[in-house]
C-alpha positions in Angstrom: -10.4 1.4 8.2 -9.3 0.7 11.8 -5.6 0.5 12.2 -3.4 -0.7 15.1 -5.2 -0.3 18.4 -8.6 -0.3 16.8 -9.7 2.5 19.0 -8.8 0.9 22.3 -5.8 1.8 24.4 -2.8 3.2 22.6 -0.5 0.6 21.3 2.7 -0.2 23.2 4.4 -0.6 19.8 6.5 2.5 18.9 4.7 4.7 16.4 7.5 4.4 13.8 7.4 0.6 14.0 3.6 0.5 13.9 3.7 2.7 10.8 6.3 0.4 9.1 4.4 -2.7 10.0 1.1 -1.2 8.7 2.8 -0.1 5.4 4.5 -3.6 5.1 1.2 -5.4 5.7 -0.6 -3.3 3.1 2.3 -4.0 0.7 1.9 -7.7 1.4 -1.9 -7.5 0.9 -1.2 -5.9 -2.5 0.5 -9.0 -3.6 -2.7 -11.0 -3.3 -4.9 -10.9 -6.4 -8.5 -11.9 -6.9 -8.2 -14.5 -9.7 -11.3 -13.1 -11.5 -10.3 -9.5 -11.5 -6.9 -8.1 -12.5 -6.5 -6.1 -9.3 -5.1 -6.8 -5.9 -7.5 -7.4 -2.9 -6.4 -4.1 -1.2 -7.2 -1.9 -4.2 -10.4 -3.8 -4.7 -11.5 -2.8 -1.2 -11.8 -6.3 0.1 -9.8 -5.5 3.2 -12.1 -4.1 5.9 -9.9 -4.0 8.9 -6.3 -4.6 9.9 -5.7 -4.8 13.7 -2.2 -5.2 15.1 -2.1 -6.1 18.8 0.8 -5.4 21.2 2.2 -8.8 20.5 2.4 -7.9 16.8 -0.3 -10.4 16.0 -2.5 -9.3 13.1 -6.2 -9.8 12.7 -7.5 -9.1 9.2 -11.2 -8.8 8.4 -11.9 -9.1 4.7 -14.7 -9.9 2.3 -14.9 -11.5 -1.1 -16.4 -10.0 -4.3 -19.2 -12.6 -4.0 -20.1 -15.2 -1.3 -19.8 -17.9 -4.0 -16.3 -16.8 -5.0 -14.4 -19.9 -6.3 -11.4 -19.2 -4.1 -13.3 -18.5 -0.9 -11.5 -21.4 0.8 -8.1 -20.4 -0.4 -8.1 -16.6 -0.2 -7.8 -16.4 3.6 -4.7 -18.7 3.4 -3.2 -16.5 0.7 -3.8 -13.4 2.9 -2.4 -15.2 6.0 0.7 -16.3 4.1 1.3 -12.8 2.6 0.8 -11.0 6.0 2.7 -13.6 7.8 5.7 -13.0 5.6 6.1 -9.4 6.9 9.1 -9.0 9.1 8.0 -8.6 12.7 4.5 -9.9 12.4 3.4 -12.6 14.9 0.3 -14.7 14.4 -2.1 -13.9 11.6 -5.8 -14.5 11.7 -8.0 -13.8 8.7 -11.7 -13.6 9.0 -14.1 -13.5 6.0 -17.1 -11.3 6.6 -20.0 -10.4 4.3 -21.3 -7.5 6.4 -21.2 -4.9 4.9 -21.4 -6.6 1.5 -18.7 -5.7 -1.0 -19.7 -3.3 -3.8 -17.7 -2.1 -6.7 -17.7 1.4 -5.1 -15.2 0.1 -2.6 -12.6 -0.2 -5.4 -9.8 2.3 -5.7 -9.4 4.3 -8.9 -6.4 2.1 -9.6 -8.5 -1.0 -9.5 -11.3 0.6 -11.6 -8.7 1.4 -14.2 -7.4 -2.1 -14.1 -10.8 -3.6 -14.8 -11.5 -1.0 -17.5 -14.2 0.9 -15.7 -12.6 4.2 -16.6 
């Protein structure tokens, strides 16, 4: 998963702050749950990329468990609100992508336990 500078020039944000922002953003993402699966979207592996620019604006690339997900229209708003609530974050942009397609292998062990796959 690409973090912070996304492989471009090093970030102008101090490393400690970038680390805190990243941890806080992940914490916020863990408050958003897929309504059909009893696990959060981070543990489900739905978050593909978190990019924080020098202005502390955050771009999130995520997917859904299925293109026809009933909350496809609402999920990006939930993610935007959660990430936007993190102290120090500027603008938040959430993009839904389906490439690569999500598969259950992307789930963490925690999520697999939550859905009873263990």
